N, C-alpha and C positions, 0 to 999 in steps of 0.2 A: 125078173130083173133083166135090164137090158144088157147088151153085150159090153164087154170091156172096151174102152176107147183108147186109142193111141194118138199121140200128137208129137210134133217136133219139139224136143226139149232144148229150146234156145232162149236166151235172154236178150231181148232187143230193147231193153229199157235204157233210156238216157238217165244217168245218175240224177236223182233229185237233189236240189240244193240242201245243204245242212240246215237244220233248224236253229234259229237263234235261241239262246238259253231261256229267255222268258217265254218263248213259244213252246219249246220242248217240254217245259215244266207243266204245261197244260195237259199233255197226253199221258195215258196210262202205259202204253206199250211202244214208246218211240224207237226201241231197239229190237223189237220182235220177240219179246219175252214170252209169247204165247206158245212157242213151238214145244210140242210134247207135253203140254200141260192139260190138266183136267178142267172141265167147264162147270161153272156154277150158275148158268143161266136158268131161266124159269122152266124150260122143258126138262132140264136135268134135275132141277129141284123137284118137279112132279114125279120123276122116276127114281129118286134117290134110294128108295127101298129096294130097287133091283140090284144095287151095288153100293151099300153103305160105305165101304172102304174108299171107293173112288170119290164119293161125295165128300167124305172127310178130307181127302187129299185136296179136292178143289177148294174147300173152305180154308185150308191152311196156307194157300198160296198168296203171295204178294209180289206183284200186283194181281188183282183179281182177273179172271178170264170169264167173260159173261156169255159168249156164244161163239161156237166154232162152226155153225152150219151143219152139224151132224145130229140134229135133234131126233132123227129116226133111230139113232143108236144110243140115245141118252140112257144113263149118264155117260157123256162122251169124254174121250181123251184123244186129242188129235196132234198133228194132222195125219190121219191114216188114209185119207182119200177113198172112203168106201162109196159105193154107188147105191142110191135108194131105188126101190121099185118105182117105175113111172108108168102111169096109165091115163088114157084119155076117155072121158065119159061125156063128151059133148059132140054135137053134130060135126064140128070142125076142130081139128087139133091145131088151133091157131098158135098156141104158146108152146105146148109140150109135144106136139105131133112128131117133130123130127127126133127128139130125144127118145120118145117111146119106140120109134122105129130103128133105133141104133145109134143115133147121134150124128152130128155133122161138125166135127172140130176143124176139119180142113176145108179149104175152098173147093176142092174137088168133090168132097162129100156134100157140101152145101149146094153145089151146082146141080147135083142129082135131084134135089128137091126144088129145083127152079130158082135157086139162089141168085140174087141180084137182078132177077127179071123185073121185080117191082121198080127198082131204081132205073133200069133201062126204059121201062114204060114211062116213068115220071119225067125223065129227061126229055121225052118227046112232048111233054105237056108244059104248061106254065106253072110256076110256083103256086099261083092262086088256085089252080085246079087241085093240086096236092093238098093244100090247106083246106079247101072246101070239102074234100073227101074225109079228112080227119074230123072236121066239124060235123058233117052229116052222120058219121059213125056213132056219135054220142059217147065215144071213148072217154072214160074218166081215169084219173091217175090211180095206179095200182100200188102206190107207195104208202097209202094210209089215209090221205085227206079226201080222195075221191073227187078232186077238182076237175072240171071239164077240160080235157086236153086241148080241144080245139080253141077254147077261149084263151088259154095260155099261149098257144101258138100264134093266134091272131094278135095278141098283145105285143109279142116280140116282132112279128112281121110288120106291124103298123108303126114301129119306131123309125126315125129317119135313117136313111142309108148310112152305112159305116160299119165299124167292127162290131160283130155280134158273135155270141157263142152258143153252143149246144153242150149241155153237161148231163151225163148219165149218172144218177145217184145210185151207185152200187155199194153203198155203205149199209148193207143189209144187216142191221144189228138187233132187230126185234127177235128176242129169244123165241124159238119155235119156227122161225122162217128160214128156209134154205132154198127158196125158189130161185132167186137171182143167182145164187152160187152155181147151181147146175145149169142154168141158162148160159152163163158165161163160160163154164168149163166145157160143156158139151154141145153148145150151139152158138159160138161167139159171133159168127158172121151175121146172124139174125139181128143182134144188137147193133153191130156196125152198120148194116144196111139201114136199119131204122134211124140211126143217128144221121147218116148222110141224107136220107130223105127229109129229116127234120131240118137240117141245115139248108137244103135246097128250098124248102117251103118258107122259111122265115128269113132267109138272106144271110145266114151265118157262114163263115169260112173256116171256123176252127171248133173242134170239139174236145172235151175231156171226159174220160171215164174214171170216176172216183171209186176205186176198189178198196174195200176195207182190208187192213193188214192181215186179218185172220183168214183171208182167202188167197194164199200165195199162188196156188195152182191156177186160179181164175186169172190173175194178173199175167202169169206166164203164157197161158193159152191165148189171151186177148192180144198180147204183144205179137205173138207169132201170126195170129189171124190178121192183124192190122198190116203186118209186113206182106202177107199174101195179097190182101186187097190192094195195097199200094202197087205191088208189082203187076197186078192185073189191070191197073188203070182206074180202079174204083175210088182211090184216094189220091190226093195231091193236086197238081195243076190239071185243069181241063178234065174233070171227072167224066169218064165214059166218052171222051172226045168232044164234050160240050163246053160251052163258055161258063163253067162253074168250077170253082176251086174249093176243096175242102180237105182239111188235115185233121188228124185224130191222134190223141195221146192218152196214155194210161197214167193216172196219178195214184200212188199208193198211200192210204191213210196211215195213221200212227197210233190207232187204238183209242177211240173216243166215241161212245154211243151218240152223243149230241151232235156229232158231225153229220149224222143223217138228216138233221134240220138244214134246210137249204141255205140260209145265210151263213151258218157256221161252216158248212161244207165249202162254200165259195171262198170264205176267208182262209180256210185251210189250204186250198190250192194256191192262194196268193202268198202263202208263207207267213200269214199273220196269225195272231192268237185267235183261235176259232170260237170266239164267243158269239152268241146269238145277237143279231141286230134287230132294232125296232123297224117296223114297216108301217106305212110307206116311207121311202120309195120301195117298190117291189123289184125283185131281180129281173123281171121282164122289162123294166125301164132302166134300172141301174143295178147290174149284177156283177159278174166277174170282171175285175179290173175296171169297174164303174161303167161297163158297157151292157147293153141289153142282152139278157141271157135266158135261154129256154132250158129249164131243168125238169127232167122226168126221170122216173126210176126205170130199171132195166125191163121189167115186165111190160110196162106201158109202151116203151119203144119197140119191143119185140112184136107187138100187135100191128105196128104201122105197115110193114111190107104186105101183110095180108089185106089190110084195108085199101091200100093203093091198088093192089092187083084185082080185088073183087069189088071194090067200091064201098063207099061209106054206108049206103043204104042196105047192102047185104049184111054188113056187120051189125047194123042197128036192128036187124030182124032177129038176132040171137039175143037171148037173155030175157029180162022182163022188167016191167015198171020203168024206173029211171036208171036201172043198172043194165047196161047193154053189153053184149059180147060174152066172153068166157072169163073164168077166174082160175088161176092156178092155186092150189092149196097144198100145204106141206103138213103132214100129220106126224105127231111125235110118237115116241116109243111106247106110250101107254096103250096104244091101239094094237089090236091083233094084226092089222095090216098097215103099218106105218109106211109112208112114202109120199110121192108127188102125184097129185091128181088134178086133171083139168075138167072143170064142170061148167055148165051154163048157170048164170045167175038165176035165182028162183028156186033152186033146190033147198030143202030145209036143213037146218043144223042136225036134226035127227038123221036124215039121210046120210050126211057126212059122217056122223059118229057110228051109226049102226050098219049102213050098207057099204060105204066106202071103207071105213076103218074096221068094220067087222066087230064092233064093240071093244071092250077093254080086256087087256090081258088078264088071264087067271080068273075070269069071271068078275072082275072088279066092278064096283058100283059107281056110276057116274056121279060126281059131286059138283062139277062145273066145267065149263069150256071157255077158253080164251081164244079168240080169233084175231090175230094181228098184233101180238106182242103183249108185254106185261103192262103197258101204259094204255089200257083200254078196258072197258067194262067186261066183267065176267058174266057168262050166260049160265043161269042156274038150270037144273034139270027140267023144271016145269015149263021152261020157255024154249025148249029145243025144237019145237015145231015152227019156230020163227024162220022165215025164208032168208036165204043169203042175198042180201041187197043192201045198198048203202043206207037208204032211209029206213028200211025195215029193222035193221039191227040197231041203228041209232035210236029208234023209238023205244027200245028196251034198255038203253044205256050202254050198248055194246057197239061193235063196228066191224066192217070188213077188214080194215087195217091192211096189213101187208099180206095176209092170207095164211099165216102160220097158225095151225090149229093145235092147241095144247089142252089135253084133257087132264082132269084131276080125279082121283078116286078116293076111297075112304082112308087111304094112308095119309092124305094131306090134311093137316090142321089149318083151318081158315085163318085163325090169328097168326099162325106161323107163316102162312102165305103172305099175309099183310105185312109182316115184318120183313120178309124176304124182298118183296117188291119195293118197299120204301128204302131198304138198305141199298138196293140197286139204284133207285132214283136219286138218293142223296150222293152216292158215289159218282154217278155219271153227270150230275148237274154241272152246267158250265159256270154257275155262280154269279151270273150277270144280274139276276133279279132276286130280290129278297124272299118272296114267297117260296120259290123253289129251293134256293140256297139254304135257307134256315128252316122253312116249313117241312120239307121232306125229311130232313135229319131229325127234327123234333118228333114227327110221327113215327119214324123208325124207333126212336128212343122210347116213346110211349108204349109201343107194342113189345119191345124188348122187356120193359118192366112188367107189362101185362102177362107175358109168358112166364115171368119169374114170380108171379103172384104179388107184385108190388105196384099196382095201378088202381086208381080210384075213379069214381063216376065223374069227378071234375076233370080228370085226364081224358076221359072219353069225350066230354063236352069240348075240351080244348081241341081234340082231334077233329071233331066235326067243324069247328070254326076254322081250323087251319085248312081243311079241305075246301071250304068256301073261298078262302083267300087264294089258294092254288088255282081254283077254277076261274076266278074273276080277275086276278092280277098277274098271272104268270106271263112272261114275255113270249113263250113259244109252247108248242105242243107237248114238250116234256112235262112241264108243270100241270097243264090242263089235262093231259092224259093220265097222270098220276091221280088227279082229282076224280076223273071218270072211273078209274079202277076202284078207288076208295068209296065213292058213292055207291057203286054196285055191291060192294062187300057189305057196307052198312045197311043197305036196303034189303038185300036178299038173304043175308046170313046173320040176322040179329041174335038168333038163339045160340050161335057159337061165339059171337063177339061179346055180348053184354055180360055173360057170366065171368069174363076175365077181369072185370072192373068192379071193385068193391063198392 
């Protein structure tokens, strides 16, 4: 485990405007009701047999708490700010290298790792050169979709000159993922430098970091780091003494999983009811305050300083297939060695489970693995030799997702897991589209009945039909992700599902 980190405990936040009543009613935790509460996220669900009393406590809470970013200590009760083990198993510690070496919360600590050297280098180049390096790197978004970052950056840069924004999606709500939390808490300047570089490349002058409410320390550390960067001349007017202005602000969410979806997140910053919006137009054209907006997650942006320093081609040499570079993974408490690991794309899921994680605690038998949150396909044991890659995992109905790795052992009932995930899905749905609003709740009800012995084959057929509707007609990845999860369960675990229906 790395050394304990210290930071200046100051609050530099500007008060966020109060929410209008119709907006406040959308959120689950507008007043911070998560403090000191137990978590009932999927990583904690998988580990509930380690502490049944805490799991019962979590289920008795209202409002529900779905992830505290402490999945390595699940079932969790926070915020206790524990530190997970952090190790790098790639040629380059691009994402986790500084944290593994002790962390860099302050500007002075970050400078010892060459901090802001990439920005200084970029300011001696044209924005086009920085953009070209990101394109050549073949970096893909680390937030779940895996969209080519360079293509998104190019789309924003190609918009007419005027107000543009860069937004960091730090609403890391996928149960099992705690990568972004510790990047923000222990290496905040890497995110800040990445955002300034993005702003320079696409012609933006303002950035927002949208931090989920459940990560209060991350917001505090980021605000202190922003103040340090501004005092050093890396933020504000004439960044680095050049003809480039860029300002940065932290925005704290109010407790809603769906705000991890880009259009919902942007509406949340605007103070509007954060329902998902239909696309096109995409945020790259009309995003925050109707201006072109570049939106990437934290890990994606943390890659950028390395790419600028070493070149896009050097980054593209790492990884395999169409998945280039490294990926940070966060392993849950069912593993013998839970923690944060950085690997190159191309390693197998078996390597992650057995070599990195050291197998399951207590000699548990692997029943399945989720990589990237509860709304993605589960990987059954007979497919764990699949390589970690966007296309490779998608081919078996799974995905890289956010990189949170949740293992399940023989203590997990698959029908119970199905009910748990759809209860989460129904609770967190924004309600904008009918398949997600009504379908997820109905599937939860079907499996609640099935667990009670009161479900029929007709109910199972209805479930299958609802899954198709979720897949084809949902407005965003919340509904389609739930469909992917259900498809994998119905495909890979029929012997556990079908006996529950008469």
